[in-house]
C-alpha positions as CSV (number, residue, x, y, z in Angstrom):
1,M,1.3,-12.0,13.0
2,N,-0.5,-8.5,13.2
3,A,-0.7,-6.5,10.4
4,I,-0.7,-3.2,11.9
5,I,0.7,-1.6,15.2
6,S,-0.9,1.0,17.5
7,A,0.9,4.0,18.5
8,T,1.2,2.9,21.9
9,E,2.2,-0.5,21.2
10,L,5.3,1.1,19.1
11,A,6.4,3.0,21.7
12,S,6.2,0.3,24.4
13,E,8.3,-1.8,21.8
14,L,10.9,1.0,20.9
15,A,11.8,1.0,24.7
16,G,12.2,-2.9,25.1
17,P,14.8,-4.9,24.8
18,T,14.5,-5.4,20.9
19,P,13.0,-2.3,18.8
20,P,11.7,-2.7,15.3
21,V,13.1,-1.0,11.8
22,L,11.2,2.1,11.1
23,L,10.7,3.2,7.8
24,D,9.2,6.5,7.2
25,V,7.1,6.1,4.0
26,R,5.7,10.0,3.8
27,W,4.0,10.4,0.0
28,Q,1.8,11.7,-2.2
29,L,0.0,11.3,-5.1
30,S,1.6,13.2,-8.3
31,V,-1.7,15.5,-9.4
32,A,-1.8,18.8,-11.4
33,K,-1.1,21.7,-8.2
34,A,-2.3,25.4,-8.3
35,A,-0.1,27.6,-9.9
36,G,2.5,29.0,-7.5
37,E,2.1,25.4,-5.1
38,P,5.4,23.4,-4.6
39,P,5.5,19.6,-4.9
40,F,4.9,17.6,-2.4
41,D,8.9,16.3,-1.0
42,G,8.4,13.5,1.6
43,R,12.1,13.6,2.5
44,A,11.6,17.5,3.2
45,E,8.4,16.4,5.6
46,Y,11.0,13.6,6.9
47,E,13.7,16.1,7.8
48,A,11.5,18.7,9.7
49,G,10.0,15.9,11.8
50,H,9.9,12.3,12.3
51,L,10.0,8.8,15.1
52,P,12.9,8.5,16.4
53,G,15.3,6.0,15.0
54,A,13.7,6.3,11.4
55,V,14.5,6.1,7.9
56,Y,13.1,7.6,5.1
57,V,12.3,5.4,1.9
58,D,11.1,6.8,-1.3
59,L,8.6,5.5,-2.8
60,D,8.4,6.5,-6.4
61,R,12.6,5.7,-6.4
62,E,12.8,2.5,-4.1
63,L,9.6,1.0,-3.8
64,A,8.3,1.6,-7.5
65,S,10.9,1.4,-11.0
66,V,10.3,3.9,-14.2
67,P,6.5,4.4,-15.0
68,G,5.8,2.5,-18.6
69,E,3.7,-0.1,-19.9
70,R,3.3,-1.7,-16.3
71,G,1.7,1.1,-14.8
72,R,3.1,4.0,-13.0
73,H,4.5,2.2,-9.7
74,P,5.3,-0.8,-11.2
75,L,7.7,-3.4,-8.9
76,P,11.0,-2.0,-8.3
77,G,14.3,-4.7,-9.2
78,M,15.0,-6.7,-6.7
79,A,18.4,-5.9,-6.4
80,E,17.3,-2.3,-6.3
81,F,14.9,-2.8,-3.5
82,G,17.2,-5.1,-1.8
83,T,19.7,-2.2,-1.6
84,A,17.2,0.4,-0.2
85,M,15.9,-1.8,2.7
86,R,19.6,-3.3,3.9
87,R,20.9,0.6,3.4
88,A,17.2,1.2,6.0
89,G,18.7,-1.5,8.3
90,V,16.2,-3.9,7.3
91,S,17.1,-7.3,8.4
92,S,15.5,-10.6,7.9
93,A,15.3,-11.5,12.2
94,V,14.3,-8.0,12.9
95,P,10.2,-6.5,13.2
96,V,9.6,-3.7,11.1
97,V,7.3,-1.2,10.9
98,V,6.0,1.2,8.3
99,Y,4.2,4.5,9.3
100,D,3.7,7.5,6.4
101,G,1.8,10.7,6.9
102,G,-1.2,9.2,7.6
103,Q,-3.3,8.0,4.7
104,G,-1.5,4.5,5.3
105,W,-1.2,4.4,1.4
106,A,2.7,4.5,1.3
107,A,3.1,2.7,4.1
108,A,0.7,0.2,3.0
109,R,3.0,-0.4,0.1
110,A,6.2,-0.9,2.0
111,W,4.6,-3.8,3.9
112,W,2.9,-5.5,1.0
113,L,6.2,-5.3,-0.9
114,L,8.6,-6.4,2.2
115,R,6.2,-9.2,3.0
116,W,6.1,-10.6,-0.7
117,T,9.6,-10.9,-1.1
118,G,9.7,-12.8,2.6
119,H,10.3,-10.6,5.2
120,P,8.2,-12.5,7.9
121,E,7.5,-9.7,10.2
122,V,6.2,-6.6,9.2
123,R,3.8,-4.0,10.5
124,V,1.8,-0.8,10.0
125,L,1.7,2.2,12.4
126,D,-2.3,2.4,12.2
127,G,-2.8,6.0,11.6
128,G,0.3,7.2,10.6
129,L,2.7,9.9,12.1
130,P,-0.4,11.8,13.1
131,A,-1.2,9.1,15.4
132,W,1.7,8.8,17.5
133,Q,2.0,10.8,20.7
134,G,5.3,10.8,21.6
135,P,8.7,13.0,20.8
136,L,10.5,13.5,17.1
137,E,13.5,13.8,16.0
138,T,15.2,16.3,13.1
139,T,18.6,13.8,13.3
140,V,18.8,11.5,10.6
141,P,20.1,8.5,11.6
142,V,22.8,5.7,9.8
143,P,21.6,2.5,10.5
144,A,23.9,-0.3,10.6
145,E,23.6,-2.6,7.5
146,G,20.9,-4.6,7.2
147,D,21.1,-8.2,5.7
148,F,17.3,-8.4,4.3
149,Q,17.8,-10.0,1.0
150,P,14.5,-10.0,-0.8
151,V,12.8,-13.2,-2.3
152,P,10.3,-12.5,-4.4
153,G,6.9,-14.9,-4.4
154,A,6.1,-15.0,-0.4
155,V,2.6,-14.2,-1.3
156,D,0.3,-13.8,-3.9
157,M,0.2,-11.3,-7.0
158,L,-1.1,-10.6,-10.3
159,D,-0.4,-9.5,-13.5
160,A,-3.5,-8.0,-16.0
161,E,-4.4,-11.6,-17.1
162,G,-4.6,-13.1,-13.6
163,A,-6.8,-9.8,-12.7
164,A,-9.2,-10.6,-15.2
165,A,-9.5,-14.3,-14.9
166,L,-10.0,-13.6,-10.9
167,A,-13.1,-10.9,-12.0
168,R,-14.5,-13.7,-13.7
169,S,-13.9,-17.0,-10.7
170,G,-13.3,-14.8,-7.9
171,V,-13.7,-11.2,-6.1
172,L,-12.0,-8.2,-7.9
173,L,-12.3,-4.9,-5.8
174,D,-11.4,-2.0,-7.2
175,A,-9.5,0.2,-4.4
176,R,-10.4,3.4,-6.0
177,A,-13.0,6.1,-5.9
178,G,-16.4,5.3,-6.9
179,E,-16.3,8.3,-9.5
180,R,-13.1,6.6,-11.5
181,Y,-14.4,3.5,-10.9
182,R,-17.7,4.5,-12.9
183,G,-15.8,6.1,-15.6
184,E,-17.4,9.6,-14.6
185,V,-13.9,10.9,-13.7
186,E,-10.0,9.8,-14.9
187,P,-7.6,12.4,-13.9
188,I,-4.9,10.5,-14.5
189,D,-5.1,7.5,-16.2
190,P,-6.1,7.7,-20.0
191,V,-9.1,5.8,-19.7
192,G,-12.2,5.7,-17.2
193,G,-14.1,2.6,-16.3
194,H,-13.2,-0.5,-14.8
195,I,-12.3,-4.2,-15.2
196,P,-15.1,-6.1,-16.3
197,G,-16.4,-7.9,-13.4
198,A,-14.8,-5.6,-10.6
199,V,-16.4,-4.4,-7.6
200,S,-16.3,-1.0,-6.0
201,A,-14.9,-0.9,-3.3
202,P,-13.3,2.5,-1.9
203,T,-10.3,2.0,0.4
204,N,-11.0,5.2,2.3
205,E,-14.4,3.1,3.5
206,N,-12.2,1.2,5.5
207,V,-10.6,3.8,8.1
208,A,-12.4,5.9,10.7
209,P,-12.2,9.9,9.9
210,D,-8.7,9.8,12.2
211,G,-7.2,7.2,9.5
212,R,-6.9,4.4,11.8
213,F,-8.3,1.3,10.0
214,L,-11.9,0.0,11.4
215,A,-12.2,-2.7,14.1
216,A,-11.9,-6.2,11.9
217,D,-15.7,-7.3,12.6
218,E,-16.5,-4.1,11.0
219,L,-14.0,-4.5,7.8
220,R,-15.4,-8.1,7.4
221,A,-18.7,-7.1,7.3
222,R,-18.0,-4.9,5.1
223,F,-16.4,-7.1,2.7
224,K,-18.8,-9.7,3.1
225,T,-21.3,-6.9,1.1
226,L,-19.4,-7.0,-1.2
227,G,-19.0,-10.5,-2.0
228,V,-15.6,-11.0,0.8
229,S,-15.2,-13.1,3.8
230,E,-12.9,-16.0,5.2
231,D,-14.0,-18.4,3.4
232,G,-15.2,-17.3,0.3
233,P,-13.7,-17.4,-3.0
234,E,-9.5,-16.0,-3.9
235,V,-9.7,-12.1,-3.5
236,G,-7.6,-9.3,-5.7
237,V,-8.0,-5.7,-5.3
238,Y,-6.5,-3.0,-7.4
239,C,-6.6,0.8,-7.6
240,G,-5.0,3.7,-10.1
241,S,-1.3,1.7,-10.0
242,G,-1.2,-0.5,-6.8
243,V,-0.6,2.0,-4.1
244,S,-3.9,2.4,-2.3
245,A,-5.1,-1.1,-3.6
246,A,-2.2,-2.2,-0.7
247,H,-3.8,-0.5,1.9
248,E,-6.4,-2.2,0.8
249,V,-5.1,-5.5,0.9
250,L,-3.6,-4.7,4.4
251,A,-7.4,-3.8,5.9
252,L,-8.2,-7.3,4.4
253,A,-5.6,-8.5,6.3
254,V,-6.8,-6.7,9.2
255,A,-9.9,-8.7,8.8
256,G,-8.2,-11.7,8.3
257,I,-9.0,-12.1,4.5
258,P,-5.7,-12.8,2.4
259,A,-6.0,-11.2,-1.3
260,A,-3.3,-10.9,-4.0
261,L,-2.4,-7.4,-5.3
262,Y,-2.6,-6.6,-9.1
263,V,0.6,-4.3,-8.8
264,G,0.1,-3.0,-12.6
265,S,-3.1,-1.8,-11.9
266,W,-5.8,0.2,-13.8
267,S,-2.5,2.6,-14.6
268,E,-1.5,-0.8,-16.8
269,W,-4.6,-2.1,-18.2
270,S,-5.8,1.0,-19.0
271,A,-2.7,1.9,-21.5
272,D,-3.7,-1.1,-23.4
273,P,-6.3,-0.5,-25.7
274,S,-7.2,-4.4,-26.9
275,R,-8.3,-4.4,-23.3
276,P,-12.0,-4.5,-22.7
277,V,-13.5,-1.5,-20.3
278,A,-16.5,-1.5,-18.4
279,V,-18.7,1.6,-17.2
280,G,-21.5,2.4,-14.8
281,P,-22.0,1.1,-10.9
282,D,-22.4,-2.3,-12.5
283,P,-19.0,-4.9,-12.7
284,Q,-20.2,-5.9,-16.2
C-alpha cells in the first residue's frame, strides 16, 4: 500500500463508489508569538474551508495526551484515541486519508498512530491542503460512527532505552533542524544537543519546495548517505516531540524502508538529566 496519495488520485477516489474517510489535522507547533499575534487555531482554519466531508482532528487533544515526563506529545490513551477516530467515522474496512495545512507533520502523526494501532489502509495527502485543486466546504459534517478499535503494536515503536540501543546497533535519525541537533539553539526543550550516536537528518530535506515528498528513488539516495538502506541495519527516528519524526518515518515508508518512531523524542530524553547529551555536528 502506498503511504501517500496525490491530490489528483484523491479527487478520483472521492468521486468513486468507496470514498475514503478524510481527516483534517491542521496544527502548528506552539512557540512564542509576537505581541498581539493570536495563537494558531486549527479548528477555526478547518471551519473556514476544508475538503468536502473531512472531519477535524485535534492533534494536541486527540493524537496526544497531556505533556509530562513522557514528552510534549506522548501517546494518547487508547480509549480516547479510539473514541476520537470512531467519532470521525473511521472504520477498519474503509480507507483513510489524512491531510494538514501543508507541512505534513500533523498528518504524518495521525498516519503513524492509525498504522501503529492496526488500521490497514491509511495515507497522507502529499502536499496537504495547498495541493488540493478541488472545491472546499465550510459545512461541518457529522459522519456515521465508525467501528475502529485500536490495537497497539502493529508497527515498531521505540522508548528511550530502545532509542539509545538503536543508536549503537543500527541507525537513529534526528529529524530536527541541524542547529538544534548540534545544540546551537534550543527554543523549546531544557537542553540542546542530541542523543549520542544519532545522525542529523532534518525532515525538511525530504520534501520539495512545494511540500511534496521527493520521489522514492531520491529519498532512497538521501537516506543512503545517512547510512540507511532497504537491506541495511534497523532504523529509528526521533525529533522534538514525536511529530516531525513521524513525517520522516513517512518519508522512509515512501522510500520502502521501515522505521521505528521514538514517540517521546528529545522532549522526553532531555527531561531526564541523567541521560547523556551530545553536541556538535558529529553523532558522538
